N, C-alpha and C positions, 0 to 999 in steps of 0.2 A: 644768398649766403645765410647760413643758420646763425643763431645767436651764439652758440658754443664755438663755432669756427671763428667768429669775429672776436670773441674774447681771447682765443688762443693767439690770434695775430696782433692783438693790441699790445702796445708797449708796456702797459701795466702787467699784463699776463707774463710777458718776457721777464720783467723785473722780479715778479714773484718767483719764477723758476730759478733765476740767479740766486735770490735770497734763500730759496729752499736748499739748493746745492751748497750754498755757503754754510748753512746751519748744520747740514748732515756731514759736511766734509771732515770734521774732527773724528766723529765716530767711524766714518768710512776709512780714514787714514789709519786709525788704531786697529780696526779689524784687518785691513790689508797688511799692516806691518806685523801683527802678532798672530794672525791666523792664515791668511792666504800665502804670504811669503814663506813661512815655515813648511807649509804643505808642498809648495813648489820645490823647496830645497830638499825635502824628504823624498820627493819623486826622483830627483836627480841622484840622491844617495842610493836609491834602490837599483840604479843602473851601474853602480860602482862596486868594486871590492875594496872596502875602506875599513880601517881599524880604529878610526876616531882619533888618531894621534896627529893628524895633519889637516891642512885646509883642503876640503874636498873639491874646491873650485880652481885650485892652482896646481894640480898634479901631485907630485911627491909620491906618497904612499897610496894615493887613491888611483886605482886603475879602472878604466872604463871597460866594463864587461858586457854592456848591453842588457839583453834579456836573460843572461845566464842564471841570475838569481831566481828568476821565475821558472826557468826550465828545471832547475834543481828541485823545485817544489812539486812539479807536475809530471815531468817526463823521465828524469834520470833516477835510476835505481840507487838507493842509498839511505843512510840514516836520516838525512834531512827530509826526504819525501815521506818516509815512514812516520816520523814525528809529526809532520804537518798533517798527514792524513789522519793520524790518531787524534790530533787536536780538533780537526774538523768533525770527526765522528763524535767525540765527547761533547762538543758544543752543539752539534745538531740535536742530540738527545736532550741536552739542556734546554734548547729552544722549544722543542716539541712538547716538553713537559711543563716548562715554566710559563710560557705565554698563555695557554688556555687555563691552567690551574690558577695562576695569579689573577687573571682577568675575571674568571668566574667567582673566585673567593672575594675579590675586592668589590664586585658588583653585589654579591650577597650581603657583605658587611654594610655597604652603603644603603641597601634597601632595609636592613635591620634598623640602623640608626636614623633612618628617615621617617620612621613611623611616628605619628604625632602623639599617640597615646602611650608610647614607651617611656618609662621612668628612667632617669639617669642617662639620658641620651648624651649629655655633655661628657660625662665620665666615660662612657663607652667609646665615644669618638677619640678622647685623649688616650685611652688604653689601646685602641686599635692603631692609632697613629704614632704612638711613642717609639716603637721599633724603627720607624723610618727616619727619625731625627737622631737616633743613636749612632755613634761612630761605627762604621762597618769594621774597622780594624779592632775596636774594643769587643764588638759582638763576636767577631771571628775568633779572637783570642779566648773568649769564654767558651765558645763551642769546641775549640781545640782541647781545652781541659776536660770538657764533658765527654768527648768521644775518644780520648786517649785510652791506652790499655787498662789503666786502673781508674778510669773516670766513672762518673755516676751512671752513664748510659750503659756501659759494658757491665757494670755491677748489676744493674737491673735486669739486663738480658741474661746474665748468668743464673739468675733466680728461676728463669723459665727454661733453662737447659741450652741456651745459645752461648757458644764460646765467643765472647765479645772481641778480644784482641785479634783472633784469627778472622772473625767475621768482617771487621772493618779494614783489615789489611789484605783482604782478598782482591786480587786484580781482575777477577772475572766479572762479567756483566751480570746484572740481576736476572736476566733471562736464563742464562746457563746455570746460575746458582740455584734458581728455582727448579729447573728441569733435573739438575743433578740431585737436589734434595728429594725430589719426588721419585727418583730412580728411573726417569724416562730417558736420560741421556748421560753417557759417560763423557764429561767434558775433557778428560785427559786424552780421549780418542774420539774426536768429532767425526761425524759421517763424511764420506768422501766428497759429496757434493757441496759441503760447507767448507771443508778443508782446502778445496781448490779455489780457483779464481784469484785475480790480482787486480784490485782497484786501488790505484795510487799506493801500491805496495802492501795492502792489507787484504786478507782473505775474507770470504763471505762470513766465516765463523766470527771474525773480529768485528766486521761491520754490523752484524745482527746480534751482537752480544748484549746490547742495552747498556745503560749507565751502570757503573759500579756502585757499591754501597756508599763509598766515600763521596762519589758525585751526587748521589741522592741526598746525602747530608748537606752538601753545598746547595742543592736545590731547595731543601727545606729551609735553610737559613736565608736564602735569597727571597723566597716567597714570603717568609715571615717579615722581612725587613722592607719589602717593596709594596705589599698589599695596602698598607696604610695610606701611602701617597695616592695610589690609584683609587682607593676608597673615597678620598676627598674630592677627586676629580668627578667620579660618578655621583657623589652626593650633591655637588653643585649643579650637575645636570639634572638630577632627579627633582630638585627643588624648582627647576624651571619648567618641568612638564606640567601643562595645564591640568588642574584638578577636574575640570569639566569633562575631559576625555575619560578619566577613570570613573567618574560618577555616571556618565552616560553608558559606559560599558557595564557597570554594576547594575544599572536599571534594565539593561537588556538581558540580564541573567548570565553574563559572562563570568566564568570561574577565574580565580586568581592566576592560574597558570595560563589560561587563554589571554587574560589581560596583560600579563607580562610579555607574552610572545607577540601579540598583535597590537598592543598600545604602547607599552613602555619601551621595549627594545627598538621599534622604529623611530621613536622620538629621541633615543639615545645613540642612533647610528653614527653621527659625526664624532661624538665623544668616545664611542666604542672604538672607532678607527684610531683616534688619538691614543687611547690607552694601549691598544694592540701594537701600534707603531713604537711607542715608548718602551713597551715591554720587549719587543723584538730587538730594538737597537741595544737596550741595556743588557739583554741576555747574550748577545754576540760580543759585547765588550767586557764581560765579567773578568776581573783581574785581581782586585785587592783581596778577596776572600781566598782565591786560589793561592796567592802569594803567601798569605798568613798560614793557611791550614794545611798545606801539603806540597806546594810547588810542583804539582804533577803526580805525586805519590798517591796510592801505590801503583807501580807499574805504568806510569803516565796515564792513568785513567781519569785524573782530574786536570790534565793538561788542556789548555785552551789556546786558540790562536793569539789572543792578546798577550797572554803570559809567554808563549813561545817567541813572539816578536821581541818582548823585553829581554828574555833570556838569550836570544841570539845576538842582540845588540850589546847589552850591558854586561852579560855574563860571559859570552864567547868572543866579544870584540868583533863580531861580524855584522856591522851596521847595515851593510848593503842587503843582506838577506833579511834582517829584522825589518827594514823599511819595506822590502818586497812583501813580506807577510802582512804588514799593516795595510798595504794598498790592496792586497787580495781580500782582506777582511772588509775594507771599505767598499770594494766592489760587491761583495756578498750582501752587505747591509743595504747598499743602494738598490740592488736587484730585488731583494725581499720587500723593501719598502715600496718600490715601484709596482710589484705584483699586488700588494695589498691595496694600493691606491687604485689600480686598474680594476680589481675585483669590486671595490666599493662603487666606482663610477658605473660599471656595468650593471650592478644590482640596482642602483638608484635610477638609472635610465629605464630599466625594465619595469620597476615598480611605478614609475611615473608615466608609463605608456598607457594610453586609454584602452579600455577593453572593447 
């Protein structure tokens, strides 16, 4: 019998396990009561047609409809499916732009402030991180004033010949705005192969339109307020990279770009995965800025699944559908995070394989 197995079977080891469970039981109870139990209750609500005016567990005005709330989102033609597909399209573009841009920008800022010979590093760190500690509601309100019809941004754009109020109220995507501005496509009459198709109630023209100008404004705001936090995470990881590796690479005549690609980034791979995961989850859950700056306007081009879930439940008293949207969003986040983890594991195994 091994020494480890003997310890596990000893009475002392058993008492340590009991004491361990005893110490973690308060935290486990709190997490179960305020986290796990509400999730289970919300899952039950997603199977109901409930207006929030009665107890969802005792009948009354809560009718069990099974998966009907999910069917309305995916298979049944109607406004619910169209709005849900629109929110998915908007958020997908948000994720595709926000995650790589915010990650690259925060890594670049971290590498700038990590230089030893740079003067005023403390001031730069504070400046870059300050937007992250500012209230998102306050920042969104300031941006709302900047981008309104008579705001500073539209005034500046008018100086270069861009009609600001019409520009930011345009419900078209930036892809079609650019093509229309260049005279390559008449967006009022899209080509037949784009006008056709029906994916969750949207045509290919709508799916491929790109984010609107208003959504790009939200993207700029989110990147500006999030890069500081990611910068600190990268900065802590950069300070743990052994300087011997960089010095050895410099002695071998490696350029800075080669050193970044072959020395720094491999050392930052676990932290890079963490930042990518946090950015992915945060971008799928964007809500507060949408609520303050437009609530879906113009033309539902800033509508996101998180805000649609809120509006369905608290705005239209359809808590069953609101909960269903929330769980679909949870499944999307879980799937994307799992794919990222699988890709990282595959890459690590491949790099660790002997040649």
